[in-house]
C-alpha positions, 0 to 999 in steps of 0.5 A: 610416514603417518606424519608425512601423510597428514602434512600432505593432506592438510596442504591439499585441503589448503590448495583446494580452498584458495580458489574458493576464497578468491571467488568470495573476495571478487563477489564481495568487491562486486557487491560493494561496487554495485552498492556504491554505483546505485548510491551514486546514481540515486544521488545524481537523480536526487540532484537532477529531480529539482531541476526537472520539476521546475516550470518551463520558461518560454522565450518570447520574440519581439513579434509576440508582444506589444505595448499598449499605446495612447492614441486615437483610433477610428472606424472607417467605411471604404468608398469611391467616386468621381470628382465633380465641380461644386460650381459650374456655369454655361454662359449663354447669349442674351441677344441676337448678334454676330460673334466678333471676338472669342479669345478665351480657350479651354483651360484658361483661368478667368475671373468674375467680371472678365470679358471673355467674348464680344459681339458686333453692336452696330445695330444696338448702338443705333437702337440706343441712339433712337431710344435716347432721342425718344427720351429727349422728345418725351422730356420736351413734351413733359416740360410743355405740359407742365407749363400749360398746366401752370398757366391753365391753373392761373386762368381757372382761378380767374374763371377765364377757363372752365374746369373741363379745360383745366382737367384736359390740360392736367391729363396731358401732363400725366400722359407726358410723364407716362411717355417719359417713363416709357422712353426711359425704360426703352432706353434702359433696355437698349443699354442692357442689350448693348452691354450684353454684347460684351460677355463677362465671366459670372464666376472665378474658374477655368474655361472647360468648353468654348462653344462658339467661334468668331463670325458665328451668328448667335441668338438668345440662349445660345451656349457660349462658354462652360466655366468650372470653379476648381477651388471647390469640388464635390466627391460623389460616392456611392454608399450601401444603403445599410451603412447610411444610418452611420453616415452624418454630415460633417464626417471626415473623408480621406482619399487618394487619386491616381497619379498623386502617389501617396498624397492624401486629400481630405473632404467632409460629408456635405449632404446625402441624396435621399433616394436609393439607386435602383440598380445598386441599392446604394445612396450617393453621398456628396463630399465637399473637397477644398482644392485651393491649388486646383491640383484636382480636376473634374472627373478624376476617380478617387478612393478613400475611407469615411471616418464614421467614428473617432475616439479620444486619445486612450490606451489601445492594443492590437486586436490580436491581443484581445481574447475571450475567457468565459465570455469576457474580454481579456488580454494576456499581460506580462508582469514580472516575466509572468503571464497574467490574465487581465480583464478589460473593457473595450471601446471602439474596435477598428478593423481597418487599423487592427486596434481596439480601444481599452476603456478600463483595465489596462494602462498605457505602456502595459506589455501584452501578448499579441501572438496566439501561443497555444502553450503559454497559459496564465501563470506561465514564465516567459523570457522577454526579448532583448531591450533593443528588439522592438515589440510588434504592433500586431501579429499572429504566430502559431506557437512560442519558441521551445521552452528552456529550463 
């Protein structure tokens, strides 16, 4: 009996210990799994940390960069004004007469020396005939006076007449010569008056105004025709007095006129009015404009720019690419897909063209950042746009594309 009890007691103890052993095995497996999981996570973090520690690469678009170009740039001054003729004349009458013909009308081109009007000339013809007769009479009197002087000179040598008689004959010869000169002068006046009955154009040009009609009576200084020469015009532009020190004769002016679309005309500064306009405090600059095809007309309004200064061909970049670092001019140059601060020396700045001349520090073709990218600094890695994307000439963005690892 005792043996049987002992066997049962040992079996009970064994049955009681089995759950404890199972729990222990589960705990050991759990601990082993946690250790393995922690180790795997640590290895994964160790693998990811190098990538996370890499510097970000900023992807640039075509509008963010531009190449330094080789070209000329200029500083310009906006101006406007009306076109006026360089040569303009008003043909006037020189005689008292009646207009017989005035065939040339406004808008007709005329040449220098061309007859544009005629006066009636019957009385002037008569006056010329009278003067010619007076010339003939004076010539006859002079011939007689010369003959008398020769005869009296011979008689004086032979003492047949006195010296006083000879002097009287000599004075008569001088009077005859003076009379002939007077008659010839009067004849010339009559010829000129007759010639003035045919009105000729004094210049090449176009008739802008006909002041008389056939049948009208005119007197000396009566306006007959106004003629303008359109081949050479003058653009009269007002320029602020503060800008006048920069304006010089010979500077180029490029301008446009309404009605001609995108066609651009050119002129050169010819002279500057020395007086300041009281109301506008500006000065008038006179710009000579060649107009060989006479397409421009008097009075047309023009707007353009005066080229104050022009550079030689050199490296230029957009103004937006120039920055200030510690008071010095620099550009953000991209070299081997990395941003580099490049100090530069600037020349002319053209606000009109949005360009700056680089005198020193940058070679033509260099790639610079033109956008204001707050996140991109010196040393930043960048990814350039594809080869088929063209860099921008001038732009101003506020931020770069999101960086990529």
